C-alpha positions in Angstrom: -2.1 112.6 53.4 -1.2 109.5 55.3 2.5 108.7 55.5 3.4 111.7 53.3 3.4 115.1 55.0 1.0 117.6 53.6 3.8 119.9 52.6 5.0 117.3 50.1 1.6 116.7 48.5 0.2 118.5 45.4 -1.7 121.7 46.1 -5.2 120.2 45.9 -4.5 117.2 48.2 -2.5 119.5 50.6 -5.6 121.7 51.0 -8.0 118.8 51.8 -5.5 116.5 53.6 -6.6 117.3 57.1 -10.3 117.0 56.2 -9.9 113.3 55.1 -9.8 110.5 57.7 -6.5 109.1 56.6 -4.6 112.4 56.9 -6.4 113.3 60.2 -5.6 110.0 61.8 -2.0 109.9 60.8 -1.4 113.5 61.9 -3.1 112.8 65.2 -0.8 109.9 65.9 2.2 112.1 64.9 1.0 114.7 67.3 0.4 112.2 70.1 3.9 110.7 69.7 5.9 113.9 69.2 3.9 116.7 70.8 2.0 115.1 73.7 -1.4 115.2 71.9 -1.4 118.9 71.5 -3.8 120.1 68.8 -5.6 116.9 68.0 -9.1 118.2 68.7 -9.8 119.1 65.1 -8.6 115.8 63.8 -10.7 113.9 66.3 -13.7 115.9 65.1 -13.0 114.9 61.5 -12.7 111.2 62.5 -15.9 111.3 64.6 -17.7 113.0 61.7 -16.7 110.3 59.3 -17.7 107.6 61.8 -21.1 109.2 62.5 -21.7 109.7 58.7 -20.9 106.1 58.1 -23.2 105.0 60.9 -26.0 107.1 59.5 -25.6 105.8 56.0 -25.6 102.2 57.4 -28.8 102.8 59.4 -30.5 104.4 56.4 -29.4 101.4 54.2 -30.8 98.9 56.7 -34.1 100.8 56.9 -34.4 100.9 53.1 -33.5 97.2 52.8 -36.1 96.3 55.5 -38.7 98.5 53.8 -38.2 96.7 50.4 -38.1 93.3 52.1 -41.5 94.0 53.8 -43.0 95.4 50.6 -41.9 92.3 48.7 -43.3 89.9 51.3 -46.7 91.7 51.2 -46.9 91.4 47.4 
């Protein structure tokens, strides 16, 4: 989505635009500026979900890396 409004996107991208962080963030900023932050709760949930998912993936990656480092040092 981003700078292009969802109504101008092809059908597939229009359907998932608000579920992607770029579309959710830009639409949230638009709603804050023009509509006094009305209706941004869903967009904030999308952004928080992506942030939490990224954090979980980073933690899992660090654990796996440490596991392999410890296994290599024991060998």
